[in-house]
Every structure is written in C-alpha cells, then in structure tokens.
C-alpha positions as CSV (number, residue, x, y, z in Angstrom):
1,X,-19.4,9.0,-52.8
2,X,-21.6,9.3,-49.7
3,X,-18.5,9.5,-47.4
4,X,-17.1,12.3,-49.7
5,X,-20.3,14.1,-49.4
6,X,-20.5,13.8,-45.7
7,X,-16.7,14.3,-44.9
8,X,-15.3,16.4,-47.8
9,X,-12.3,17.6,-45.6
10,X,-11.4,14.1,-44.6
11,X,-11.7,12.8,-48.2
12,X,-9.5,15.6,-49.4
13,X,-6.9,15.0,-46.8
14,X,-6.8,11.3,-47.6
15,X,-6.5,11.8,-51.3
16,X,-4.3,14.8,-51.7
17,X,-2.3,14.9,-48.4
18,X,-2.9,18.7,-48.3
19,X,-4.1,21.2,-45.7
20,X,-7.7,20.7,-44.8
21,X,-8.7,22.8,-41.8
22,X,-7.7,26.5,-41.4
23,X,-4.6,26.1,-43.2
24,X,-3.1,23.7,-40.8
25,X,-1.2,20.9,-42.6
26,X,-2.1,17.3,-41.5
27,X,-3.1,14.0,-43.2
28,X,-5.5,12.1,-41.1
29,X,-4.9,8.8,-42.9
30,X,-1.1,9.1,-42.5
31,X,-1.5,9.8,-38.8
32,X,-3.7,6.7,-38.5
33,X,-1.0,4.5,-40.0
34,X,2.0,6.3,-38.3
35,X,3.5,4.1,-35.7
36,X,3.9,5.4,-32.1
37,X,7.5,6.7,-31.5
38,X,9.8,5.0,-28.9
39,X,8.6,5.9,-25.6
40,X,12.0,7.3,-24.6
41,X,11.9,9.7,-27.4
42,X,8.3,11.1,-27.7
43,X,4.8,10.8,-26.5
44,X,2.2,8.3,-28.0
45,X,0.4,9.9,-31.1
46,X,-2.8,8.0,-30.3
47,X,-3.2,9.7,-26.8
48,X,-4.1,13.4,-26.7
49,X,-1.7,15.5,-24.5
50,X,-4.4,16.5,-22.0
51,X,-4.6,12.8,-20.9
52,X,-1.0,13.1,-19.7
53,X,-1.8,16.3,-17.9
54,X,-4.5,14.7,-16.0
55,X,-2.3,11.7,-15.1
56,X,0.3,14.0,-14.0
57,X,-2.2,16.0,-11.7
58,X,-3.3,12.6,-10.2
59,X,0.1,11.4,-9.5
60,X,1.0,14.9,-7.9
61,X,-2.0,14.6,-5.6
62,X,-1.3,10.9,-4.8
63,X,2.4,11.5,-4.2
64,X,2.0,14.6,-2.0
65,X,-0.7,12.8,0.1
66,X,1.3,9.6,0.5
67,X,4.5,11.4,1.5
68,X,2.9,13.7,4.0
69,X,0.8,10.9,5.7
70,X,3.5,8.3,5.9
71,X,6.2,10.8,7.0
72,X,3.9,12.0,9.8
73,X,3.4,8.3,10.9
74,X,7.2,7.8,11.1
75,X,7.7,11.2,12.9
76,X,5.1,10.5,15.5
77,X,6.5,7.0,16.2
78,X,10.0,8.5,16.4
79,X,8.9,11.3,18.9
80,X,7.0,8.9,21.1
81,X,9.2,6.0,22.1
82,X,6.0,4.4,23.8
83,X,4.9,3.7,20.2
84,X,7.9,1.7,19.3
85,X,6.5,-1.5,20.4
86,X,7.0,-4.9,18.7
87,X,3.7,-5.0,17.0
88,X,4.1,-1.4,15.8
89,X,7.3,-2.3,13.8
90,X,5.5,-3.6,10.9
91,X,3.2,-0.7,10.8
92,X,6.0,1.7,10.6
93,X,7.7,-0.6,8.1
94,X,4.5,-0.3,5.9
95,X,4.7,3.5,6.1
96,X,8.5,3.4,5.2
97,X,7.8,1.2,2.1
98,X,5.0,3.5,0.9
99,X,6.9,6.6,1.6
100,X,9.9,5.2,-0.5
101,X,7.7,4.0,-3.2
102,X,6.0,7.5,-3.6
103,X,9.3,9.3,-3.3
104,X,10.9,7.3,-6.1
105,X,8.1,5.9,-8.2
106,X,5.5,8.8,-7.7
107,X,8.1,11.5,-8.4
108,X,9.3,9.9,-11.6
109,X,5.8,9.2,-12.7
110,X,4.6,12.7,-12.1
111,X,7.6,14.2,-14.2
112,X,7.2,11.8,-17.1
113,X,3.4,12.4,-17.3
114,X,4.1,16.0,-17.2
115,X,6.4,15.7,-20.1
116,X,4.2,13.2,-21.9
117,X,6.7,10.4,-22.4
118,X,9.6,8.7,-20.4
119,X,12.2,11.2,-21.2
120,X,14.5,10.0,-18.4
121,X,15.8,7.2,-20.3
122,X,16.0,3.4,-20.1
123,X,18.0,3.4,-16.8
124,X,15.5,5.4,-15.0
125,X,12.8,3.1,-16.3
126,X,14.4,0.2,-14.8
127,X,15.0,2.2,-11.5
128,X,11.2,3.1,-11.3
129,X,10.0,-0.3,-12.4
130,X,12.2,-2.0,-9.7
131,X,11.4,0.6,-6.9
132,X,7.7,0.6,-7.4
133,X,7.6,-3.1,-7.5
134,X,10.0,-3.8,-4.8
135,X,8.5,-1.2,-2.2
136,X,5.1,-2.2,-3.4
137,X,5.6,-5.9,-2.5
138,X,7.2,-4.9,0.7
139,X,4.2,-3.0,1.7
140,X,1.9,-5.9,0.5
141,X,3.7,-8.4,2.5
142,X,3.9,-6.1,5.4
143,X,0.1,-6.2,5.6
144,X,0.3,-9.9,5.5
145,X,2.8,-10.1,8.4
146,X,0.7,-7.6,10.3
147,X,-2.4,-9.8,9.9
148,X,-0.3,-12.8,11.2
149,X,1.1,-10.9,14.1
150,X,-2.4,-9.8,15.2
151,X,-3.5,-13.4,15.0
152,X,-0.4,-14.4,17.1
153,X,-1.3,-11.9,19.7
154,X,-5.0,-12.5,20.0
155,X,-5.1,-16.2,19.4
156,X,-1.7,-17.1,21.2
157,X,-1.2,-20.5,19.2
158,X,2.1,-21.0,21.0
159,X,0.7,-20.4,24.5
160,X,2.9,-18.4,26.7
161,X,5.2,-17.4,23.8
162,X,4.5,-13.6,23.2
163,X,5.4,-11.4,20.4
164,X,8.7,-9.9,21.3
165,X,11.1,-7.4,19.6
166,X,13.3,-10.3,18.1
167,X,10.2,-12.0,16.5
168,X,9.0,-8.6,15.0
169,X,12.6,-8.0,13.7
170,X,12.5,-11.4,12.0
171,X,9.3,-10.5,10.4
172,X,10.8,-7.3,8.9
173,X,13.8,-9.3,7.8
174,X,11.5,-11.8,6.0
175,X,9.5,-9.0,4.4
176,X,12.6,-7.1,2.8
177,X,14.5,-10.3,1.9
178,X,11.4,-12.2,0.3
179,X,10.3,-9.0,-1.6
180,X,13.9,-8.5,-3.0
181,X,14.3,-12.1,-4.0
182,X,11.1,-11.7,-6.2
183,X,11.7,-8.2,-7.8
184,X,15.4,-8.4,-8.7
185,X,15.2,-11.1,-11.3
186,X,14.0,-8.7,-14.0
187,X,17.1,-6.7,-13.4
188,X,19.3,-9.7,-13.8
189,X,17.7,-11.0,-16.9
190,X,14.7,-13.3,-15.8
191,X,12.0,-11.1,-17.1
192,X,12.5,-7.4,-17.6
193,X,11.2,-4.0,-16.6
194,X,9.7,-2.0,-19.4
195,X,7.6,1.1,-20.1
196,X,3.8,0.6,-19.8
197,X,1.4,0.8,-22.8
198,X,0.9,4.5,-22.1
199,X,4.7,5.0,-22.0
200,X,5.0,7.2,-18.9
201,X,5.5,4.5,-16.2
202,X,7.6,1.3,-16.0
203,X,6.6,-2.1,-14.7
204,X,7.4,-5.8,-15.2
205,X,7.3,-6.8,-18.8
206,X,3.8,-8.6,-18.8
207,X,3.6,-8.6,-22.6
208,X,6.6,-10.6,-23.2
209,X,6.0,-13.9,-25.3
210,X,9.0,-15.5,-23.9
211,X,8.1,-18.8,-21.9
212,X,10.8,-18.0,-19.4
213,X,9.2,-14.6,-18.8
214,X,5.9,-16.2,-18.4
215,X,7.4,-18.5,-15.8
216,X,8.4,-15.6,-13.8
217,X,5.3,-13.6,-14.0
218,X,3.2,-16.6,-12.8
219,X,5.6,-17.3,-10.0
220,X,5.6,-13.6,-9.1
221,X,1.8,-13.5,-9.1
222,X,1.6,-16.6,-6.8
223,X,4.2,-15.5,-4.3
224,X,3.5,-11.8,-4.2
225,X,-0.3,-11.8,-4.5
226,X,-2.0,-15.1,-3.9
227,X,0.2,-16.1,-0.9
228,X,0.0,-12.8,1.1
229,X,-3.7,-12.7,0.4
230,X,-4.1,-16.3,1.7
231,X,-2.1,-15.3,4.9
232,X,-4.3,-12.2,5.4
233,X,-7.6,-14.1,5.0
234,X,-6.6,-17.2,7.1
235,X,-5.1,-15.1,9.9
236,X,-8.1,-12.7,10.3
237,X,-10.6,-15.6,9.8
238,X,-8.9,-17.5,12.7
239,X,-8.8,-14.3,14.8
240,X,-12.5,-13.7,14.3
241,X,-13.3,-17.3,15.0
242,X,-11.5,-16.9,18.4
243,X,-13.2,-13.8,19.2
244,X,-16.6,-15.1,18.3
245,X,-16.1,-18.2,20.4
246,X,-15.1,-16.2,23.5
247,X,-18.1,-13.9,23.0
248,X,-20.5,-16.9,22.6
249,X,-19.3,-18.7,25.6
250,X,-19.0,-15.6,27.8
251,X,-21.9,-13.6,26.4
252,X,-23.0,-12.7,30.0
253,X,-20.2,-10.2,30.2
254,X,-21.6,-6.7,29.3
255,X,-18.8,-5.9,26.8
256,X,-18.1,-9.6,25.5
257,X,-19.3,-8.9,22.1
258,X,-17.7,-5.6,21.5
259,X,-14.3,-7.0,20.5
260,X,-16.1,-9.1,18.0
261,X,-17.8,-6.3,16.2
262,X,-14.7,-4.2,16.4
263,X,-12.5,-6.8,14.8
264,X,-15.3,-7.7,12.2
265,X,-15.3,-4.1,11.1
266,X,-11.6,-3.9,11.1
267,X,-11.1,-7.1,9.0
268,X,-13.8,-6.2,6.4
269,X,-12.2,-2.8,5.9
270,X,-8.7,-4.2,5.6
271,X,-9.4,-7.0,3.4
272,X,-11.6,-4.7,1.1
273,X,-8.9,-2.2,1.0
274,X,-6.4,-4.8,0.0
275,X,-8.5,-6.3,-2.8
276,X,-9.5,-2.8,-4.1
277,X,-5.7,-1.7,-4.3
278,X,-4.1,-4.8,-5.7
279,X,-6.7,-7.0,-7.4
280,X,-7.2,-4.8,-10.6
281,X,-3.4,-4.8,-11.1
282,X,-3.0,-8.5,-10.4
283,X,-6.0,-9.4,-12.9
284,X,-4.6,-7.1,-15.4
285,X,-1.0,-8.5,-15.3
286,X,-2.2,-12.2,-15.4
287,X,-4.6,-11.4,-18.3
288,X,-1.9,-9.7,-20.4
289,X,0.5,-12.5,-19.4
290,X,-2.0,-15.2,-20.7
291,X,-3.0,-13.2,-23.8
292,X,0.1,-11.1,-24.8
293,X,-1.5,-10.1,-28.1
294,X,-4.6,-8.6,-26.4
295,X,-5.3,-5.0,-27.6
296,X,-6.0,-2.6,-24.8
297,X,-6.3,1.2,-25.0
298,X,-3.2,2.7,-23.3
299,X,-5.3,4.9,-21.1
300,X,-7.4,1.8,-19.9
301,X,-4.2,-0.3,-19.4
302,X,-2.8,2.5,-17.1
303,X,-5.7,2.6,-14.7
304,X,-4.7,-0.6,-12.7
305,X,-1.2,0.6,-12.1
306,X,-2.2,4.0,-11.0
307,X,-5.1,2.5,-8.9
308,X,-2.5,0.4,-6.9
309,X,-0.4,3.4,-6.0
310,X,-3.4,4.9,-4.2
311,X,-2.8,2.2,-1.6
312,X,0.2,4.2,-0.2
313,X,-2.5,7.0,0.6
314,X,-5.1,5.0,2.4
315,X,-2.9,2.4,4.1
316,X,-1.9,5.1,6.8
317,X,-5.6,6.2,7.1
318,X,-6.8,2.6,7.8
319,X,-3.9,1.1,9.7
320,X,-2.9,4.3,11.8
321,X,-4.9,7.2,11.7
322,X,-8.1,5.3,12.5
323,X,-6.5,4.3,15.7
324,X,-7.6,6.7,18.3
325,X,-4.5,6.3,20.4
326,X,-2.3,7.3,17.5
327,X,-4.6,10.2,16.8
328,X,-4.2,11.4,20.5
329,X,-0.4,11.4,19.9
330,X,-0.7,13.1,16.5
331,X,-2.8,15.8,18.0
332,X,-0.4,16.4,21.0
333,X,2.6,16.5,18.7
334,X,1.1,19.4,16.7
335,X,-0.7,21.1,19.6
336,X,1.4,20.8,22.7
337,X,3.4,23.6,24.0
338,X,7.1,23.7,23.8
339,X,7.8,24.2,27.5
340,X,9.2,20.7,27.8
341,X,10.7,18.3,25.4
342,X,8.4,15.5,24.4
343,X,10.9,12.7,25.3
344,X,11.4,14.0,28.7
345,X,7.8,14.4,29.4
346,X,7.2,10.8,28.3
347,X,10.0,9.5,30.6
348,X,8.7,11.5,33.7
349,X,5.2,10.3,33.2
350,X,5.9,6.8,32.0
351,X,7.3,6.0,35.6
352,X,3.9,6.3,37.1
353,X,2.1,3.0,37.8
354,X,-1.6,2.3,37.6
355,X,-4.3,0.8,35.6
356,X,-5.5,2.2,32.3
357,X,-9.1,2.3,31.1
358,X,-10.2,1.2,27.6
359,X,-9.9,4.7,26.3
360,X,-6.1,4.7,27.0
361,X,-5.4,1.3,25.3
362,X,-5.0,0.2,21.7
363,X,-7.7,-1.8,20.0
364,X,-5.5,-4.9,19.9
365,X,-4.4,-4.6,23.6
366,X,-8.0,-4.1,24.7
367,X,-9.2,-7.1,22.9
368,X,-6.2,-9.3,23.9
369,X,-6.7,-8.3,27.5
370,X,-10.4,-9.3,27.4
371,X,-9.9,-12.7,25.9
372,X,-7.8,-14.4,28.7
373,X,-10.1,-12.7,31.3
374,X,-13.2,-14.0,29.7
375,X,-11.6,-17.6,29.3
376,X,-10.8,-17.4,33.1
377,X,-7.1,-17.3,32.7
378,X,-5.1,-14.7,34.7
379,X,-2.3,-12.9,32.8
380,X,0.5,-10.6,33.7
381,X,-0.4,-7.1,33.1
382,X,3.1,-6.1,32.3
383,X,3.4,-8.6,29.7
384,X,0.1,-7.3,28.1
385,X,1.5,-3.9,28.1
386,X,4.8,-4.6,26.5
387,X,4.0,-7.5,24.2
388,X,0.4,-7.7,23.3
389,X,-0.7,-4.4,21.9
390,X,-1.0,-2.8,18.6
391,X,-0.3,0.5,20.2
392,X,1.2,-0.1,23.7
393,X,-0.8,1.0,26.8
394,X,0.6,3.8,28.8
395,X,-0.7,4.3,32.4
396,X,-0.8,8.1,32.4
397,X,-3.5,10.9,32.1
398,X,-4.4,11.8,28.6
399,X,-3.8,15.5,29.1
400,X,-0.1,14.9,30.0
401,X,1.3,12.7,27.2
402,X,0.1,10.3,24.5
403,X,-1.3,7.2,26.0
404,X,-0.2,4.9,23.2
C-alpha cells in the first residue's frame, strides 16, 4: 500500500501493463525482466543510448590522436634517414602497431558505439578482437624489447658486441612472431573472440567456463603481461644500477650524476605509463576468468578495455615527442622551406665531420658515451654514433638539418 501511494504510476504499470506517463506505452516491470537482445542485432536495453554516444565520442578522440601522432612518427623517421638507426627500429615498430590498432580497432569501435551495438556482424567481431589484441601485444612487447635494447646499449653485457641492424631486426621478428602465436589461437578454436559486456567491442572471451579456455587465458596473461613487465623492470633496474654505480665512483665529474637523474625520471614515467595502460585490463581479465559468474555493470566492464587503448596516444608522447632531437626534426619537417629536398640536405651535411655537443645527441647516446669515459675506457666515436644511440648523433649545425 505504501508503495502504491508513493509510486502510483509504477504500481499502475506493473499491474495493468498500460500507459503511465504522457500516454507513452511502457511496462517497467516487463522491461526489467526483458532479456538483452543479441549484441549483433540490437543495443543493450539496460544501458541508456547516451552512454554509447559518449563512448563513440571518446573513441573518435582517441583514434584521431593516435592515428595522427603515430603517422607523424613514421613520417619523420622516413624523411630523415639519420633516424633510421638500429635502436630506433623498435620505436617505429611501436608506432606502427599503435597506428594499425587504432586504424582497425579504433575505427570499428567508433562505428559500433555510434550505432549502439555491433551491427557489423560476427566476422567483424573476430577481426576487431584479433586486430586489437594482436597489435596491442605487439606494442606491449615492443616496449619490453625497447627496455632490453637500452639495457644492452648502456650496460654492454656482451662487452664489445654492439646493437646492430641485424640484432634490431631479430628483435622485430621476435615481437611479431611471438605476438601472433599467442593471439591466433582464439581464431583457431582455443578460446574465442566475442563481444564485451557492453556489446560494442570485441575481445578474448574472458567469461568462458570451459577449462581449456581458462588454460589459454592464464597462459596468455603470463606470456603477454607478466613476462614483458618482468623484462621491463629487470632491464631498467640493471640500467639504473649501472648508472648509479658510475655516478658514485666518478662523482667528481661535474655532470656525472646527470645521466642517473635523467634515466631515473625516464624509467619512472615509462613503467608508470605501462602499468596505468595495461594493469586495469589485465586485472579485469584475470578476475573475470577466475570468477566467470561475477556480475559487472556493462559500463564498468568497458572501462579497462577503453583505458588500454589510450596507450596508443601517450606512447608516442613518452617515447618520441619527449625526445628533444625528434622534436627538432619534427619542427624542421613542418617549418623548413622547400628550397632543397630534405634528403639531399641531409646527405650534403651528413658528410661533414666533427664533434657534437650534448644538445645534438640523443639521451641514450649521451649517457652511453659518458659511461665508458667515466670508467676510463676509450671507445670509438663512430661506433657510438652508429650503434649506441636512441636517436643517432649527427655532427652538423642545428639550423641546417635535424641533428638526430
């Protein structure tokens, strides 16, 4: 009686299944009990349409930023061949993976959220699920290989063996092959790609109760999150320990501790960015796998997946645009006059010989050059230029061509 007195319209709708508000026919009790339609045929009834519009707007912004940023990285690297150094291969590979993930997964996600459901069908769901997972893991392992290569360049665990083009190429081959091995099984039957709880994106089926699928998810979690994260932490820890040791032993040098501080900031930013982008999605996936019957609001369940896609936006900012040498090339690319082709200018000026100051070297090359000097070992300057830099040194004036 109290309920009927406080909510007469609801009571009327529940009892008579008749119009209750402004002549609009609806039955609230029936809507509550009505199951959600197939995600390929209609939107979820439990999620208001404006939620999908917000997600579509967010995906449009994320996809646009990612495509423009990563395309810029590849364009600048293509125009300035001095950037095409072994330690840069994995950075460009990271941009390529993020670009393709946004081009395929971001575009499909924007369209499906704008529509409110996955109207493209099951085949597009498998395509998006595979593409986003595959390119996402390629990008994730690219970060791990980048960390290992920086450790290899700075700490030189194999002595005089330096990072060369063939080593960088092997790293790229490993990244793409390993990522493909662990993302193709759902297409072939071990696991599956299915729509997410909100019904507008596709992902590995974390909700399956099949023990075989559970085995795949746990293996996938270990090989594609725990393992690369371990590589990143160990590589940067050893790198920082090496720099700290050099700084402590040779603290009398005026700039001995500067590399230590630089790398500490760099490592903290990179590890935090990795954790922020991927930990929520990893925790969500393993939680759902362990408790398939857990009830989650579809909007809440969508947050980790959308959050991980933002990594394609801030990866170029952290790993490329924060590098002052790349910024100089970028500024020159969009501001230089068309009086001479870029490549010809580079070829003419790159023939000059001379020493470069710290402002004309990449962070890794500067730090790597200081370590052997501080340790009392003489190194060949040409080797440092061609093999030991994140962005290669170029002994030419800044106002002529990019010094990277």
